[in-house]
C-alpha positions as CSV (number, residue, x, y, z in Angstrom):
1,M,-4.2,-18.9,-3.6
2,A,-5.9,-17.2,-6.1
3,D,-3.4,-15.1,-7.0
4,F,-0.6,-17.4,-7.7
5,A,0.3,-19.2,-10.8
6,P,-0.3,-22.7,-11.3
7,G,2.9,-24.4,-9.9
8,Q,3.5,-21.9,-7.1
9,A,3.3,-23.1,-3.1
10,V,3.9,-20.5,-0.4
11,V,6.3,-21.5,2.6
12,A,5.3,-19.9,6.4
13,A,7.1,-20.7,9.0
14,T,5.4,-22.4,12.1
15,S,8.0,-22.3,14.0
16,P,11.7,-21.4,13.8
17,T,12.9,-23.5,11.5
18,Q,9.4,-25.6,10.5
19,G,6.8,-24.4,8.9
20,L,4.2,-25.4,5.9
21,L,4.3,-25.4,2.2
22,R,0.9,-24.7,0.3
23,L,0.3,-26.0,-2.8
24,Q,-3.5,-26.2,-4.5
25,D,-5.7,-26.8,-2.1
26,R,-3.2,-28.9,-0.1
27,A,-0.2,-27.9,3.7
28,F,2.6,-30.7,3.4
29,R,5.1,-29.9,7.2
30,C,8.0,-28.7,6.3
31,A,11.3,-27.9,7.3
32,L,13.7,-24.8,7.6
33,G,16.3,-23.2,8.2
34,R,18.2,-23.5,11.5
35,G,18.4,-19.8,10.9
36,G,14.9,-19.1,10.5
37,I,14.1,-17.3,7.1
38,S,16.0,-14.7,6.5
39,P,14.9,-11.7,4.1
40,R,19.3,-11.3,3.9
41,K,20.9,-14.2,3.3
42,Q,24.4,-14.9,3.3
43,E,26.8,-17.6,3.4
44,G,27.1,-19.9,6.2
45,D,23.5,-18.7,7.9
46,G,21.1,-21.8,8.1
47,A,18.7,-19.1,6.9
48,T,16.4,-20.5,4.5
49,P,16.0,-17.7,1.6
50,A,12.7,-14.7,1.8
51,G,11.3,-14.8,-1.6
52,P,10.9,-16.4,-4.9
53,L,12.6,-19.2,-5.4
54,P,12.3,-20.7,-8.7
55,L,11.8,-25.0,-9.3
56,R,15.1,-24.9,-11.8
57,R,15.8,-29.0,-12.2
58,V,15.3,-32.3,-9.7
59,L,18.0,-34.2,-8.7
60,Y,17.5,-37.9,-8.0
61,R,19.3,-40.5,-7.1
62,A,18.2,-43.1,-9.7
63,D,20.2,-46.1,-8.0
64,R,17.3,-46.0,-5.2
65,L,14.4,-44.7,-6.4
66,S,12.3,-44.2,-9.6
67,V,12.2,-41.0,-11.5
68,P,10.1,-37.9,-10.2
69,A,7.3,-37.5,-12.2
70,C,7.9,-33.3,-12.4
71,T,6.6,-30.2,-14.9
72,V,11.0,-29.8,-14.8
73,P,13.8,-31.6,-16.4
74,V,14.8,-34.2,-14.3
75,E,18.6,-35.9,-13.8
76,P,20.0,-38.7,-12.4
77,I,23.1,-38.0,-9.8
78,G,26.2,-39.9,-8.8
79,P,28.9,-39.9,-7.1
80,Q,30.9,-37.7,-8.6
81,D,27.9,-35.1,-8.4
82,G,29.4,-32.4,-5.4
83,W,27.8,-28.4,-5.3
84,C,29.9,-26.0,-5.0
85,D,29.1,-23.3,-0.9
86,D,33.1,-21.3,-1.1
87,P,32.6,-17.8,-2.3
88,L,36.1,-17.3,-2.4
89,D,35.9,-20.4,-5.9
90,P,34.5,-19.5,-9.5
91,A,32.1,-22.4,-9.1
92,Y,30.3,-21.2,-6.1
93,N,27.0,-21.9,-6.0
94,R,27.4,-24.9,-9.2
95,P,27.1,-27.6,-9.9
96,V,31.2,-29.5,-9.6
97,R,32.3,-32.6,-10.2
98,L,34.2,-34.8,-7.6
99,P,36.4,-34.9,-6.7
100,Y,36.9,-31.3,-6.4
101,A,39.6,-29.2,-5.0
102,G,37.4,-26.0,-3.5
103,R,35.1,-26.9,-0.7
104,H,31.7,-28.7,-1.6
105,A,28.1,-30.3,-0.7
106,E,28.4,-33.8,-2.1
107,L,24.6,-34.5,-3.5
108,W,25.2,-38.1,-3.7
109,R,25.1,-38.5,-0.2
110,M,25.1,-42.5,2.3
111,D,21.9,-41.3,3.7
112,A,18.5,-40.0,1.9
113,V,18.7,-36.7,2.0
114,Y,19.5,-36.0,-0.5
115,D,17.2,-38.6,-3.0
116,I,15.7,-36.1,-4.4
117,V,17.0,-32.4,-4.6
118,G,15.2,-29.8,-6.1
119,V,17.8,-27.3,-7.3
120,L,15.8,-23.9,-6.6
121,G,16.8,-20.4,-7.8
122,W,18.7,-18.2,-5.1
123,N,21.4,-16.4,-5.5
124,D,21.9,-18.4,-9.3
125,A,20.9,-14.8,-11.4
126,P,23.5,-13.9,-10.9
127,V,25.8,-15.5,-8.7
128,E,26.4,-12.8,-5.5
129,R,29.1,-14.0,-4.1
130,D,28.5,-14.4,0.1
131,R,24.9,-14.0,-0.6
132,G,24.4,-18.3,-0.7
133,S,24.1,-21.3,-2.1
134,A,23.0,-24.7,-2.4
135,I,19.3,-23.8,-1.4
136,F,17.5,-27.1,-2.4
137,L,14.4,-28.5,-2.0
138,H,14.9,-31.8,-0.7
139,V,14.0,-35.1,1.5
140,A,13.5,-34.3,5.5
141,R,15.1,-36.2,7.8
142,P,12.6,-38.2,9.4
143,D,12.3,-36.0,12.8
144,F,11.9,-32.7,10.7
145,Q,15.8,-31.4,12.0
146,P,16.8,-27.8,10.9
147,T,17.8,-28.0,7.4
148,E,21.6,-25.7,6.7
149,G,18.8,-22.7,5.0
150,C,17.1,-25.1,2.6
151,I,13.7,-26.4,2.2
152,A,12.6,-29.8,3.4
153,L,9.8,-31.7,2.8
154,A,9.1,-35.7,3.7
155,L,9.8,-38.5,0.9
156,P,6.0,-39.2,0.2
157,D,5.3,-35.4,-0.5
158,L,7.9,-34.1,-1.7
159,R,7.3,-36.8,-4.8
160,S,3.3,-35.6,-4.5
161,V,4.3,-31.4,-4.6
162,L,6.3,-32.5,-8.3
163,A,3.9,-34.5,-9.3
164,M,1.3,-31.6,-8.4
165,G,3.2,-29.3,-11.0
166,L,5.6,-27.7,-8.8
167,S,6.9,-24.8,-9.6
168,G,8.4,-22.7,-7.4
169,I,8.3,-21.6,-4.5
170,L,7.6,-18.8,-2.6
171,V,9.1,-18.4,0.6
172,L,7.0,-15.7,3.6
173,Q,8.6,-14.4,5.8
174,G,7.3,-14.0,9.3
């Protein structure tokens, strides 16, 4: 991986909804979107977007986990934290405070999927309506079920890649 900057990982699919995330000399199993990998990501298609996804920041459940070691900004989340996924809302693909009238995802979940959430830079500079929202790096379900378009790792692997200095992910198509 000499062509990549330190902290840059690469994800390639091993099946339509699973893949390997490679960082430095290690590989980690990951779950991908139920729609596979797509270079034409659209809201609601369930696809993981192909291309570079910088890691903007990391959020975590401080009531469940210790602060994850990483090189990007880290902050705890609480029950009032959400993410707008309504393309018609002015806060589309942005964090919101709950309760929130527009369609949104709750970050404070009963399951462990969002115990650690890496906010990936997709459709955020600038935000374009219907190009996809809430593309995260998060904890995989135990059976590595497909995500709604995110990349998901087992919790120990997620902690490892963050501690290794993860700064972004290049998602390869095909």
